[in-house]
N, C-alpha and C positions, 0 to 999 in steps of 0.2 A: 223380574228382579226391580227395574225402575219401579213398575206398579206397586210394589211392596214398600219403597221407600216413600212413594208418595204419600201411601194410605197411611205410612209409619207418621211423616212429617205431618199431615192433616191429623194425626191423632194428639201427636205431642202438640200441637198448636190448641187443640180443645182443652188440654189437660195440665199441660207445664208452662208453668207462668215464666220460668226462667227461660225456655226454649221460647215462647211467645217474645220475651222480651228482646233476646237476640236477634230474631227475623225482624221484628221491627226496625231494629237498630241498620241492620244489613240492609233492609228496604230504603231505610233513609240514605243511608252512604251509597245506595245504587243510583237513587232520584239526583243527589249533589254530584254524583259523576257524571251522569249523563248530561247534565246542565253545562257541566265543563267541557264534555265530549262535543256538543252542539255548537261552542263557540267556533268561528272562522280561525280564528289566531288566537294562541294560547301563548301567554304572558310565561314569563318564568315562574313566578306565584302560582299560576294555574297549573303549570307542571308538577310543580312541588305536591300541590292539594291532590293532583290527581296520582301521583305514587300514594301518597299518603292514605288516601279514600281506597285505593284497589288493596293495600297492605291490612288497611283495619276490616276489610269486606272479608279478605281471605282468614283472617283471624276469626273473625266472628261466625264463616262457614266452617272451620274448623273445630271450634267448639259447639257448633250445633250438630256437627257429624259426629263427635264425642258421645254429645248424650243422646243421639239416635244408636250408637253401637253400645252404650250402657244399657240401654232401654232392651235390646235385641238380647244382650249378654244374659239379663234377667230373666227374659221371657225363655231361654232356652234351659238355664239352670233351673 
């Protein structure tokens, strides 16, 4: 199942602009989150930004999963 998801993700990266945009934004948030998490001490602003980025990443992941589900449904129908 996981291999199928990876294949579908690769296909959508190659063929679906919206999916690519979401993935790029997700990767950018991931990079920003890593930078915050690499700090030895977090300020209150850092902690708030960390929470915001995690929520944004989750939202994007949900959107990407919805696209994958729609694509799977179309192929089955």
